[in-house]
N, C-alpha and C positions, 0 to 999 in steps of 0.2 A: 280510397282505402288501399288499393294496390300500390299507389305511389308511396304512401307512408310505409308500407311493409318493405318495399324495395329500398327505401332510404335507410330503414333500420338495418336491413341485411348488409347494405354497403357500409354503413357506419360500423357494424360489428366486424366485418372483414378488415376494414382499415385499422380498427383498434387492435385486433389480434395481430395484424401484420406489423404494426409499430412495436408491440410488446415483444414479438419474436425477434424483430430487428435489433432492439435494444439488448435482449437477452443474449443473442448469439454474437453481437459485435459491440460490446460495451466500450472498449478503448477506441476502436475504429470509429464508433459513433461520435465520441468526444472529439476526436481529431478533426471531424468535419467542421467543428465550431470553435476550436481553440488552436493556438499556435503551439504545437508540441515539438518544435525544433529544439534539439539539444537535450530532450528529455529521454531518460532511459526507460524503454518499454520492453526490450528483450536484449539478450546478450548472445549474439552468434558465436558459436565455438565448434570445434571439431571433435569434442570429447563426449557428446551426448549429455552434456550437463544442463540441468534445469535449476531454477532458483525459487525456493519456497520463501514467501514473505508472509508474515503474520502481523496484522495491524490492530490498533486500538487496544494494545496491551498496556499495563497489566490488568488482569481481572482475577476473579476467584478461580478461573479455569487455567490460569497461566502455569502453575506448578505441575498440573497433570499433563498439560501440553508439553512442557519441558521433559517430563518423564517419558512420554510417548516418543518424543524425538530421540532421547537418549537410548531408549530400548531399541530403536531402529538405526542408531548410529548416524543420524542426520543432523546437519547444521543448517540453521535458518537465519533469516534476517528479520528482526522484530522492529516494527515502527511503533514506538511507545507514545502514549498520550499523557502528558503531565497533568496531575491533579493536585493543585496546591492545597486542597482541603484534606487530602490524605497523603501528605508528603512522605511520612515515615514508611507507610506501606509501599508507596511507589518506589522509594529508594531501596527498600528491602527486596522487592521482586525484581527490579531492574538489575540490581547487583547480582541476584541469582541467575538471571538470564545471561549476564556478562560472564559470570564465573563458569558457566557451562560451555563457553566458547562460541556463543552465537553473536552475530553482528547486530548493532543497535543503531536505529535512526529515529527521527522524530516525525510524528504526525499530529497536527493540531486537532482540537475537538470540534470546532465549528467555525464557519465564516459568516459574516454579515453580508448584506447585499453589495457591499463595496469590495468583496473578495479579500478582506483583511480580517484577522482574528478579532473576535469581540473583546478579548482582553489580551492584547499583544504582549504585555509585560509577563503574562503567565507563560507564553511560549518561550520567551527569552530566558526566563527563570528556569524553565524546564531544560533548555539547551545547556545552561550552566550546570545544572544538577547532573544531567546525563554525562556531560563532558568530564566532570569530576569522577564519576563512577568508572568510566571506560579509560580514563587517563589520557585522553586526546580530544581534540575538537570533534563535535558531531558533524559528519559530512554527508549524511543521507537524509533525505526529506521526502515525505509523501503527502501531498495535499489531500484534504478530506474529499471524499467522493470523486477523487481524481480531477478536481477543478483546478485548472492551472492557467497562469499567465506570467509574464516576465516579472511583474512587480511581486507576485507571490514568490517567485524564484529568489528574488533579492531578499525579501523580508525574512524568509525562513531557511535558507540554505547557506548562510554565511557565518555559521558558528556564533561567536559572541559579538559580532559586529553590530553596532547600534542601528536601530531602524531609521534614525533621523540623519544618517550620514549621506543618504542619497535623496535629494529633493527634486532634481531636474531629470527629465527623460534622458538627456544626453549623458548625464553622470551615471544613470542607471545602465545604459547601454555599455558605457566604457567599463564599468565595474563587472558586468555580466560577462564581458569578453576576456576578463582576466582569469584564465583557467586555474592559475596557481592559488587563488584565494577563494574560489567558489566551491560549494558543495555539489552534490548530485541530486537532482530531482528524479525520483524513481516512481514510475507508474507500474505498469505490468501489461501482460499480453493474454493471460488466462484468468478470468474472473467468473466463477460459477454463481455469483450472486448469493453466496452463502450467508451473507448478513441477513437476508430476507427469506432464504430457502434453507431451512435446517434439516433437509432430508439427505442422508448419506447416499442413497441409491441414485437420486437425480444428480447430485453434485459430482459423484464418482463417474457417472456417464459423461457429464460435461468435460471433466478433466481428462478422461480417456480419449474423448473425441478431439480435443483441441490442443493438448500438450504436445509440444515438439521440442527438438533441441534448441536451447537458448531461451525457452519460455520463462517468464517471470510469473509465478502463480500467486494470486492475491487471495489470501484467506484472512479471516477475522478471529480474534481471541474470544471464542464463545464456547459454551459447554458442548454443543454439537460438533465442534471442530475436532474434538478428541476421537470419537468413533470414525470420523472421516479420515483423519490422519492414519489411524490403525489399518484402514483398508487401502488408502491411497498410496502410502509410501511403499509397501511391499509390491503392490500392483505395478507402479511405475518403474521400480527397480527391476522387476521381472521383465518389463518391456525393454530393458537395456539402458534406462536413464540412470544418471548419478546426480546427486544433489550438491549444490555449491551455495556459497553466500555471495551477496551482491558485492562486487569489488569496490573499494574506495577510490 
C-alpha cells in the first residue's frame, strides 16, 4: 500500500513538473527537439521594442481586436489562416487588417503526421490571395503549434513558388540558403498559452514576468484577447516598451 501511494505521489510530482516546464519554457522546450536555426524567435534591439503577433486570424473577434490596437496606437503582425469555405469574409477582414497598417503573414490551420498541410493547395491559394491584398509576396510564416522543420520552411515561406519545385534534399538545402528568395519563419519568445488559458489575470502575469526587449509575443485571435490587450498594452508601455512589427 505504501509503495503504491509513493508511486502515485512521484507520478503526480513528475506530471506537475512537466506541465510547469512546458508552460514556462514553450519555445525553449520545442528547441530541444527541433532544429530552429534560422528561425526568428526574438529581435534584439536597443530601443526597448517588442513585437506583438496575433495568429489564427481572422475571426469574429478580429474587428474588435483591430479597434483595440487602434485605440492604443499599436501596430501588430497578424498571421492569418486562409479559409476557402469563407473566402469573401477572409478577404474582407484581411483587407481591413492591411488597411489599418498592420503586417500580415500566413499560418496554416493544421498538419498531418508528415508535417505537411492536409490540403496544401489551400495554403498556396491563401498565399496568393493575401499577396494580392497586400500588393507584394507574403514573406512571413508561422507554423501551427510552432512545429518546424526545414521542409516546412520550404513549403510555406516561399511566396508563390510551387511545392513540387524541390524534390531532393540537396535542392532543398540550396534553395533554403538563397536568402534573396526565401521568406521568414517566425516563432516567438513569449507565449502565455492564451489559446487554452482565457484568463486575463494569469496571462498578464506571464507577460509581465517574461517580456523583455526584443520579445515576440504570441497571442491568438480570440474573444478573450480583447480584454487582455486592453490591459497588456498600457501596462507594457508604462514599463518602457514600444511596439513594432516583425521586419520583412
